[in-house]
N, C-alpha and C positions, 0 to 999 in steps of 0.2 A: 504493500500500500504506500502511495506517495506521502511523504511527510508534509506537514503544514508549511505554507509559504514562509511564514516568519522564521521557522526553524531552518529552512534551506537558505534564506537570505542571511541568517546569522552564520551558517557554515561557509557561504561565499565570502563573507567578511573575514572569517578566520583563515580561509585559504589565501585571500589577498594579503593579509598581514604575515602569516607564518610561512607560506610557500612563495607568494609573489615577491614580497619584500625581504623576508628573513629578518625582520626588524630587530635591532639590537637594543638592549637596555641603555637608556640615556640618549638615544637618537631622537632628533626632531623629525617630524613628518610633515611634508607640505603636500596637500591634496587639492586637486581641481575636480569639479563636478558640475553637471547641470543642476538647477534648483530642484527638479523633479526627483533627483537621486538622494534627497536628504535622508530617507529611511536607511539606505545603505551607508551613507556618509556617517551617520550616527553609530551604526554598528561597527564600522571599521575603526572609528574613533575610540570606541570602548575597547575593542580588541588591541588596538595600538597601545593604549594606556596600560592595559593588563600585561602587555609584553614589555612594559618599562619605558615607553616613549616619554621624553621629557616635555614635549609640547607638540600638539597637533594643530596645524593651521590649515583652514580650508577656504579656497576661493571658488565662488559659485558663478555660473554663467546662466543667462536666460535667453531663450530663443526669441521671445517677443521683443526684448530689448535689442537684440541683434537686427531683427527686421526693421525696427524703428529707425535704426541708423541708416539702413539702405534706402528707406522710403523718404526720410526727411532731412538727413544731414547734408550740408553743403558739399559740393563736388570736391573741393580741396581737402575735405576731412578724410578722404579715403587713402591719402598718402601719409597718414599719421598713425602712430601706434602708441604703446606705453613702454618705452625703454626703461623708465624708472622702475616699473614693476618687474620686468625681466632681469634688470640688473640686481634687484633685490633677491630674486629667485636664484640667480647665479651665485650671489654671496651666501645664500642659505646652503646651496649645494657645496660650495667651497668649504663651508663649516661642517660638512658631512650630514646634512639633512637628507632623509630619504624622500623619494618622489613617487606619488601615486596619482594616476589619472583615472577617473571614471568616465567611460565613453557611453554615449547614448543619444547622440545628436540625430535630428531629423535629416535623413540623407537628401531630401528634396527642399530643404529650408530656403535656399537661395536660388532655386531653379528659375523663378520668374524675375530675378533681379538683373541689373546691367552687368554683363560679364566683365566689362572693363573695370567697373568699380570693385567687383569681387576679386579680380586679379590684383588690382592695386592694393586693396586691403590685405590680401594674403601676403603680398610681397613686403609691405611695410611691417607686418607682424613678424614675418620670418627674419627680417633684418634685426628687429628689436629683440627677438627671442634668442639670438645667437649666443650671448653670454651664458644662458641657461642650457641651451641645446648642446653646446660643446661638452659640458659636464656629463650629459646623458649619453651622447654617441660614443664618448671615450670610456664609458662605464666607470667614471670616477666614483660614482655612488651606486647604491642599490635602488632600483626603480621597478615599477610594474604598471600595467594597465589592466583594469577590470571593467565590467560593463553593468549598466542598469537598463532595464526594459522600459524606456519612457513611452508614453502613449503615442507620440508622433512617430517614433521609430517603429513601434509595433504596427501601427496603421500602414506604414510604408511596406513592411514585410508581408502583412496579411490584409491587403486592401479590401477584401470582400467579407471580412468578419466584423461583427460588432466590436467596439473599442475594448470592452472588458475581456472578451474572449481572445482577441488578438494579443493583448498584453499578457494574458495567462499563457498562451502558446509560446510567445517569445521567451517568457521566463523559463518555461520547461526546457526550451532549447539552450538557453544560457546555462542553466544549472547542469544539464547533461554534458555540454561541451567543456564546462569548467570542472568536471568530475565531482561536483558537489553531491550528486546522488549516490556516489559510492559509499559502502559501509564505513570506510575510513578514508576520507578524501586526501588527507595528508600522506598516508601510506600509498594511496593510488598514484599520487603525483610523484612520489619517490620512485616507484616502479616505472612510470612513464618517462621520467627524466633519465633513468638508467638505460632504457631502450633507445632514446634519442642520442645519448652519448655514445652508445655502441655504434650507431650509424655514423656519427662524426669521426670516430676512431678509424672506421673502415675507409671513409673517404679521404681522411688525412693521410692514410697509408698509401693511397693510390697516387697522390701528387699529380693529378691531371693538370695539363696545361690549359685545357678549355673544355667546355660543355657544348654539345650541339643539340638543339631542340628542333624536332621535325613533326609537323602535323598540318591539318588544314589551315592554309594561309600563313604557315610558319616554316621557315628554314633559317635558323638563327644560330650562329656560333659565338659563344660568350667566352672570350679569353679570360683566364683567371689571373689575379694579381700575383706578382712574384712573391714567394714566401707567404701565400695566403693560408689561412687556417679555417676549417669548418667548425661551426659552433651550432648548438641546439639545446633546447631545454634549459635547465638551471645553469647559471654562469657565475663565476667568481668576479665580483667587481673589484676595482683597484683599492677600495677601502677595506678589503678582506671579508666582505659579506657575500654569501651566495644568495642569488635571487633568481626568480623566473620573470623576465621582463614582460611577458605576455601571458595573461590568463584568459583564454586558453592558448596553447601552442602545439603545433604538430610538425613544424618545419625544422630542417637543418639548412644552414645558410653560410655564405662566404662572400668575399669581396671580388668582383670582376676587375679586370684591368681596364682602366678608363679609356685606353686607346685601342683596344683589341676586340671590339665587338663588330661583327659583320652580318649582314643579311636582313631578313624581314620577319616580323612577328605580328600576330593578331591576338588581341585579348580574348580570353575565354569566359570572363565574367565582367559585369559592369564595375566601374570604379566610382565610388562616392567620394567626392573631394570638395571640401569647403561648401557643402550644401548644394552641389551640382552633381547630377548623375551623368557620367561620361561612358557611353556604350559603344562597343565594337571598335575599339582602338586598333589602328593598323599603322605601324611605323616601319621605316627602313633606316638601317645603320650603315654608315661608311666610316672607317677608321675610328670606331668607337662612338661616333656622334650621330644623333638622329638628324637625317637630312630631309625626311618627308614624313608627315604625320596627318592622319585623318581619323575621324570618329563619326559615328552615326548621330549621336547626340552629344552636346557639350563640347563640340570641336573648338569653338572659339576660346572657351576656358582652357582646354588642353594646350592650345597654341600659346596662350599667354603664360601658362605654367612653364612651357619649354623655353620661353624667353626670359625667365627669371634672372638667370646669370649664365656664365659660361659652362658651369657644371650641370645645369639642369637638363641638358640634352644627352648626358652620359649616364652610365649606370653606376650605382653605389652598392647594389646587393643583387645576388642571385640565390634563390632558395628552392629546395626540392621538398615536395609534399606528395605523398601517395594519394591517388584518386579515392582509395578506400578509407581515408581518414574519417574519424567519426563525424566531423563537421560536413564533409562531402556526403557521407551516407545519409545524413539527415534530410538531404534533398532540398534544403532551404537556401535561398539567396538572401543573406543577412543584410546586404546593402551597407555593410560596415567592414572596413578593411581588416580590423582585428580578427574577425571571424572568417571572412571570405578568403583571406590570404592563407588561412590554414585548411582550406578545402582544395587548394590547387598550387602547383609550383608557380613561382612568381619572380618578377624582377622589380627593382626599385630604381626610379630616376633620382639622381642627386647624390647627397652626401653618403659616403661609405663609412662603415664602422671601423675604427682604428683597432678594435679588439680582434678583428678577423685576420690577424697576422701572427706568424709563429713566434716572433719576438716583440709582441705588442708593448710590453712593459718598457722597453728601451727604444721604441720607435719614435724618431723625431718627425716633425712635420715635413722636413725635406725628404726623409726616407719614405714616408707615407706616400708622397706624390711620386717619387722616383720609382717606387715599386708598383705603381698603378692605381693607388687610391684616389678617389674622386672627391672634390670639395664642392659644396653647394649650400645654398640657404634652404633647400628643400630635401625631403626624403619621402617619396611617394611610391608605395607598392601597388603593382597591378598584376592581375593573374593571367598566366599564359599556359597553364597546364590543364589537361583533361584526360579522359579515357582514350582519346585519339592521338595523344602526343607521346612520342618516344624521345628519350634522352640518351646520348652517347657521351662517354668520357673520352677525351682526346689526349693521348700522352704526348710528351715533348717530341718524340720521333714521328708523330702523326698517326700512330696506331689508335684505332677506335675500338671501344668495347661497350656493350650495353650497360647502362646504369638504370634506366627505366624503360619498360615496354608497356604501351597502352596505359600509361599513367601509374604503373605499379613497379616496385623495386624489382630489378632483374637479378 
């Protein structure tokens, strides 16, 4: 029998603190969340203090206030952001505060707004966020992302259901994907992390020079960075704390070489970005750079994203996910990258993770770039895997061997 909602919500909070963050006694926690997520915020706050947190600070966002900005703010306001806020967040992370984000935004929130204003606002925020982002992508601190089934998100996923039923079904999917329904969620996560780390050890032993993806509309060769390392599941942050950056997660991932990506690729799931749904993305790479890009919907937003900076047309991540992952088996399109990226293999435009190198602790910024790491203000994952996509590993001598066949590990 399914446990009561409040009990499962409490277990999700416990997983977020104990598994997602691995929160240490005496640590501060900085949390961001939509206002609708207050029930989960409060439970996470309780579990954090029980784990010994010295202070929990939460910043809330509101979709209606966001829409008011796009409807009524003067045009020049979309080139501004809050550097003072993100500088403060960066200082908190420099002082070893943990980071937790609760996702749950409406994937269609800004669909009817001016794409130019959306792009400018996103660019201004990305620039201002850099002091905080650098601490996150370098894994200087322990951090994680969890989710809350907001009414607007639930309605987007289940448009034909009454609001209450849609939210209940989305909650069931979140709890299942987050392993909250297991008899012992923390133990279930330990076993899952062990399986993912076994996969990363196998891939790290192969030392592939590139991966080749082939499927409908796709023939893409992704060169891998020199000295790249595969990661997946729980990771050791530089502050010595083991965390699971994503709740849920099914991926193993590494860093592509920013200059060694060739061919064409088509997305296999829609991308929800900044309140806009971008569907049927098709791009072509030359010398690591996207030289042509199209999309059935949201193309104007996609093009503006690609013009963010020099690194936004290059890759910062490649990840492998079997088509049989629990999130894929659910048959749901979550319209949320945290979930959809764990249903399919994917690539990410923009900033690469500095931890995805064999000697990441001693990697200088110059080494990072020289070995193929990409720098950008953005990091946007989109899905390219399916049951029709094969993946080969290419060795340095050009020899190819199967890594995935029809979306499954070979």
